[in-house]
C-alpha positions in Angstrom: 63.3 -42.1 115.1 63.2 -41.9 118.8 60.7 -39.7 120.6 61.6 -36.1 121.6 63.1 -37.0 124.9 64.0 -40.7 124.7 67.4 -41.1 126.3 70.7 -40.6 124.6 70.3 -40.4 120.9 72.1 -42.8 118.6 71.5 -40.7 115.6 75.0 -39.2 115.7 76.2 -42.6 114.5 74.5 -42.1 111.1 75.9 -38.6 110.5 77.5 -38.6 107.0 79.9 -35.7 108.0 78.9 -34.0 104.8 79.1 -30.5 106.2 75.8 -29.2 104.8 74.8 -28.3 108.3 78.0 -26.2 108.8 77.1 -24.0 105.9 73.9 -22.8 107.5 74.9 -22.8 111.2 74.8 -19.2 112.7 77.4 -20.1 115.3 79.8 -21.6 112.8 79.3 -18.7 110.5 80.7 -16.4 113.2 83.4 -18.5 114.9 84.4 -20.8 112.1 85.8 -23.6 114.3 84.9 -27.2 113.5 84.1 -27.9 117.1 81.6 -25.0 117.3 79.4 -26.3 114.4 76.9 -29.1 114.1 79.4 -31.5 112.7 81.7 -31.0 115.7 78.7 -31.4 118.0 78.0 -34.8 116.3 81.5 -35.8 117.1 81.0 -34.7 120.7 77.8 -36.8 120.8 79.8 -39.9 119.7 82.6 -39.1 122.2 80.3 -38.8 125.2 78.4 -41.9 124.2 81.8 -43.8 124.1 83.7 -42.1 127.0 81.0 -40.7 129.1 82.5 -37.2 129.3 83.8 -34.2 127.2 86.6 -31.7 127.7 85.7 -28.3 129.2 86.1 -26.6 125.9 83.8 -29.0 124.1 81.2 -28.7 126.8 81.1 -25.0 126.3 80.7 -25.4 122.6 77.6 -27.6 123.1 76.0 -24.7 125.0 77.2 -22.2 122.4 74.2 -23.0 120.2 70.9 -21.2 119.6 69.0 -24.4 119.0 67.7 -22.7 115.9 67.1 -25.8 113.9 68.7 -24.8 110.6 71.1 -27.7 110.7 68.2 -30.1 110.8 66.7 -28.5 107.7 70.0 -28.9 105.9 70.8 -32.4 107.1 71.3 -34.8 104.1 70.4 -37.9 106.3 67.5 -36.2 108.1 68.9 -36.5 111.6 66.8 -34.9 114.3 69.7 -32.7 115.4 67.5 -30.8 117.8 66.9 -34.0 119.8 70.6 -34.8 119.8 71.6 -31.3 121.1 69.0 -31.5 123.9 70.0 -35.0 124.9 73.7 -33.9 124.9 72.8 -31.0 127.2 70.8 -33.3 129.5 73.8 -35.6 129.8 76.1 -32.7 130.5 73.8 -31.0 133.0 73.5 -34.3 134.9 77.3 -34.3 135.2 77.3 -30.8 136.7 78.2 -28.8 133.6 75.8 -26.0 134.4 77.9 -25.0 137.5 80.7 -23.8 135.1 78.3 -21.4 133.3 76.1 -18.4 134.2 73.3 -20.9 133.5 73.5 -22.1 137.2 72.0 -18.7 138.3 69.3 -18.9 135.7 68.5 -22.4 136.7 68.1 -21.2 140.3 65.8 -18.4 139.2 63.6 -20.8 137.3 63.3 -23.5 139.9 62.8 -21.2 143.0 61.3 -18.1 141.6 59.6 -19.7 138.6 60.8 -17.0 136.2 63.8 -15.9 134.2 64.5 -13.1 136.8 63.6 -15.0 139.9 61.3 -12.2 141.0 58.1 -12.7 143.0 54.9 -13.4 141.2 53.5 -9.9 141.7 56.2 -8.5 139.4 54.4 -10.3 136.5 51.6 -7.7 136.7 53.7 -4.6 136.6 53.1 -4.2 132.9 49.5 -3.6 133.7 50.2 -0.4 135.6 50.5 2.0 132.7 47.9 0.5 130.2 46.2 3.2 128.2 43.0 1.2 128.1 42.3 -0.7 131.3 40.8 -4.2 130.9 38.2 -5.7 133.3 38.7 -9.2 134.6 42.3 -9.1 133.4 43.7 -11.5 136.1 42.5 -15.0 137.0 38.9 -14.4 135.9 37.1 -17.7 136.3 35.0 -18.8 133.4 37.0 -16.8 130.8 37.2 -18.7 127.5 40.8 -17.7 126.6 43.9 -17.3 128.7 46.6 -14.9 127.4 49.9 -16.5 128.6 52.2 -13.5 128.7 55.6 -15.1 129.2 58.7 -14.0 131.1 60.3 -11.6 128.7 57.1 -9.8 127.8 55.8 -9.7 131.4 58.9 -9.0 133.4 61.1 -6.8 131.2 59.9 -3.2 130.5 61.0 -3.5 126.9 58.4 -6.2 126.5 55.5 -4.4 128.2 54.2 -2.7 124.9 53.7 -6.2 123.5 51.4 -7.2 126.4 49.6 -3.8 126.1 49.0 -4.3 122.4 47.8 -7.9 122.7 45.3 -7.0 125.5 44.1 -4.0 123.6 43.4 -6.1 120.5 41.6 -8.8 122.4 39.6 -6.3 124.4 38.5 -4.4 121.3 37.6 -7.6 119.6 35.5 -8.5 122.6 37.4 -11.7 123.3 36.4 -13.2 126.6 39.9 -13.5 128.0 42.0 -13.3 131.1 45.6 -13.8 132.3 47.2 -15.9 135.0 48.5 -12.6 136.6 51.0 -13.1 139.3 50.3 -16.9 139.3 51.8 -17.4 135.9 55.1 -19.4 135.9 57.7 -19.6 133.2 56.7 -22.1 130.5 59.9 -24.1 131.3 61.5 -23.7 127.9 64.8 -22.3 129.2 65.1 -25.3 131.6 64.6 -27.7 128.7 67.2 -25.8 126.7 69.8 -26.1 129.4 69.3 -29.8 129.8 67.0 -29.7 132.9 63.9 -31.2 131.4 62.8 -32.9 134.6 62.8 -29.5 136.4 60.4 -28.2 133.8 57.7 -30.7 134.7 56.6 -28.8 137.8 56.3 -25.6 135.8 54.2 -27.3 133.1 52.0 -29.0 135.7 51.3 -25.7 137.5 50.5 -23.7 134.4 48.2 -26.3 132.9 46.4 -26.7 136.2 45.9 -23.0 136.5 44.3 -22.8 133.1 42.1 -25.8 133.8 41.0 -24.4 137.2 39.8 -21.2 135.4 37.7 -23.3 133.0 39.4 -21.8 129.9 39.7 -23.9 126.8 42.2 -21.8 124.8 45.7 -20.5 125.6 47.1 -17.7 123.4 50.7 -16.5 123.8 52.7 -13.8 122.0 55.9 -15.8 122.8 56.9 -18.4 120.2 59.0 -20.3 122.7 56.0 -20.5 125.1 53.8 -21.5 122.1 56.2 -24.3 121.1 56.5 -25.5 124.6 52.7 -25.6 125.3 51.9 -27.0 121.9 54.6 -29.6 121.3 56.3 -30.3 124.6 53.9 -30.1 127.5 52.0 -33.3 126.6 55.2 -35.3 126.6 56.4 -33.7 129.8 53.1 -34.5 131.6 52.4 -37.8 129.9 48.9 -36.8 129.0 47.0 -34.8 126.4 46.3 -31.2 127.4 42.8 -31.0 125.9 43.4 -27.3 125.3 43.7 -25.3 122.1 47.1 -23.7 122.0 47.5 -20.7 119.6 50.2 -18.3 118.9 49.1 -14.6 118.8 49.8 -14.4 115.0 47.4 -17.3 114.4 44.8 -15.7 116.7 45.1 -12.3 115.1 44.9 -13.8 111.6 41.6 -15.5 112.5 40.2 -12.3 114.1 41.0 -10.3 111.0 39.3 -12.9 108.8 36.1 -12.7 110.8 33.4 -9.9 110.4 34.9 -7.9 113.3 36.4 -5.4 110.8 32.9 -4.6 109.5 31.7 -3.9 113.0 34.6 -1.6 113.7 36.0 -3.5 116.6 39.5 -3.7 115.0 40.0 -0.3 113.4 42.9 -1.2 111.1 44.1 1.9 109.4 46.4 2.4 106.4 50.2 2.4 106.8 52.1 3.5 103.7 55.3 1.7 104.7 57.8 -0.9 103.5 58.4 -3.7 106.1 60.4 -6.9 106.2 59.4 -9.9 108.2 61.7 -12.0 110.5 60.7 -15.6 111.1 61.3 -16.6 114.8 63.0 -20.1 115.0 60.5 -21.4 117.5 57.5 -20.3 115.6 58.8 -21.1 112.1 61.1 -24.1 111.9 60.1 -25.6 115.2 56.4 -25.1 115.0 55.6 -24.7 111.2 53.9 -21.3 111.5 54.9 -19.2 108.5 51.8 -17.8 106.8 49.6 -16.4 109.5 52.0 -13.6 110.6 52.3 -12.6 106.9 48.5 -12.6 106.6 48.3 -10.1 109.4 50.7 -7.8 107.7 48.9 -8.1 104.4 45.7 -7.2 106.1 47.0 -3.7 106.9 46.3 -1.5 103.9 49.3 0.2 102.4 51.9 -2.1 103.9 54.5 -3.5 101.4 56.1 -6.6 102.6 59.6 -7.3 101.2 61.1 -10.7 102.2 64.7 -11.1 103.3 67.0 -13.3 101.3 66.7 -16.1 103.9 63.1 -16.5 105.0 60.6 -19.1 106.2 62.4 -22.5 106.9 65.7 -20.9 105.8 65.5 -17.8 107.9 68.6 -16.8 109.8 68.5 -16.9 113.6 68.4 -13.6 115.6 70.9 -15.1 118.1 68.5 -14.9 121.1 67.7 -18.6 121.4 69.1 -21.6 123.3 70.2 -19.6 126.3 73.2 -18.5 124.2 73.2 -14.9 125.7 73.8 -16.4 129.1 76.8 -18.3 127.9 78.3 -16.0 125.2 76.6 -12.7 124.8 79.1 -11.4 122.2 78.4 -14.4 120.0 74.7 -13.8 120.3 75.2 -10.2 119.3 77.3 -11.1 116.3 74.6 -13.5 115.0 72.0 -10.7 115.4 74.2 -8.4 113.4 74.2 -10.8 110.5 70.4 -11.0 110.5 70.2 -7.2 110.7 72.4 -6.9 107.7 69.9 -9.0 105.7 67.1 -6.8 106.8 68.9 -3.7 105.8 69.4 -5.1 102.3 65.6 -5.1 101.7 65.4 -1.3 102.1 62.6 -1.7 104.6 61.8 0.9 107.3 60.6 -1.7 109.8 61.5 -5.2 110.8 58.3 -7.0 112.1 58.6 -10.1 114.1 56.0 -12.0 116.3 58.6 -12.6 119.0 59.6 -10.5 122.0 63.1 -12.1 122.1 63.8 -11.5 118.4 62.5 -7.9 118.8 64.9 -7.3 121.6 68.0 -8.8 120.0 67.4 -7.2 116.6 66.6 -3.8 118.3 70.0 -4.0 120.1 71.7 -4.9 116.8 70.1 -1.9 115.1 71.3 0.4 117.9 74.7 -1.1 117.9 75.1 -0.6 114.2 73.4 2.8 114.2 71.0 1.4 111.6 68.0 3.5 110.6 65.4 0.7 110.9 62.9 0.1 113.7 62.0 -3.3 115.1 58.4 -4.0 116.2 56.5 -7.1 117.4 53.7 -8.0 115.1 50.9 -7.1 117.5 52.5 -3.8 118.3 52.6 -3.0 114.6 48.9 -4.0 114.1 47.9 -1.6 116.9 50.1 1.1 115.4 47.8 1.0 112.4 44.8 1.9 114.7 46.1 5.5 115.1 46.4 6.0 111.3 42.8 5.1 110.6 
C-alpha cells in the first residue's frame, strides 16, 4: 500500500468491479449513474492513468464526492479509495480543472486570506464579542498548556459561534489552562487537500504548527473533526516531521474531563436532561479517525439522556453531505444526501440529533428546516452545556 500522498495510485488496477461500494455510496444513492459512483471513479482513474485526461463530465463527477469513506469500508479488495480519489483530484487540479468550478474562488480564499471566506484575521475573533462568560487570556496567551483550534466554520460563520462559546465555557469552568490563536489562526488546509491542492496546504500547516509551538503549548484541541483529522493524521506527512504535539478532538477531551474528579468539585455542573437523542457519526471523526466511543460516553454521562442509534451508525454511518467540498460543486446533491440522513434520524423518534461536528450540525439543521421536521440538531459540546441550565 502506498503512503497517503504517494503519486498516482495504481490501486484502481486491482478493482474487482464487484459493486459493493456502489451500494453504500451517498452520491450514487441519489444520482444512480454508474459514472457518479466509486466504480465509475475507478474507471476514471484507469482512464487518466492511460490517457492523461478525462472528459469534462467525468471531471465533474470526480468532484461530486463527499470523501466520506464508506466505499473503502465496503471494498472487497480493501483498496484505499480515499487515496485514489485524492490523487485523482490532484492530477485534475494540476491540469486546471478547478477553473471550471466554484472551487477556484474557494482556492483563492484559502491561499490569500487563509480561510474559507477569505476574510481578514480579525474576523476570526468576532465570535468572542457576545460570550456570556468572558475568558481571560483567550487569545495568544504564551505559556498556555492547551490551544483550542476553533476552525473556519465555527469561528467565521455566526451559526458556528455557539459551538465556540460552549467549548470555551466548558474549558474555563474545568479550569483548563488554554488559549486560542485568535486572529492568527489559519485554516487547517483540509479544503485545499480535498480539492487536490495538497502542496498549497503546506504553508497553512507550517504556520499553525509554528504558532502553537511559539506559545509553548503541548496540546491542540478542536471541535472540528476535519481539523482534528488534518492535524492528527496529515500534518506530519505534509511537513515531513513529527509534530510532537498531542492532538485531541473535543469529544475525547470532554470525555476525559468527565471521567476525572471535576464533577465532584462542581466545576462541570452537568444536570439531568430527560430527553431522547440520536447520534450522528461525522465521517472525518469516525471512519477517517476511528473515534466512535468518546462522543457516546459524553452523552451517557448526562443523567436522563436516552441514546437511540440510527440504523446506520459508527463505521457504517451515512454521510451528512457536507464533506469533500461537495456543496461548492453541487449544493443540491449535498442537500439530497443530508435529507437521507435526516430520514434515518427521524425513524429513531429522537427529539435531538447530536453530532460533534459543526459542518454536520449545519447541513442536518438545513435538512430539518427544509423538510419541516420537528427535530433539533446540536453539536455535542452545545448539548453538554445545555445540561448545565437543568441542574
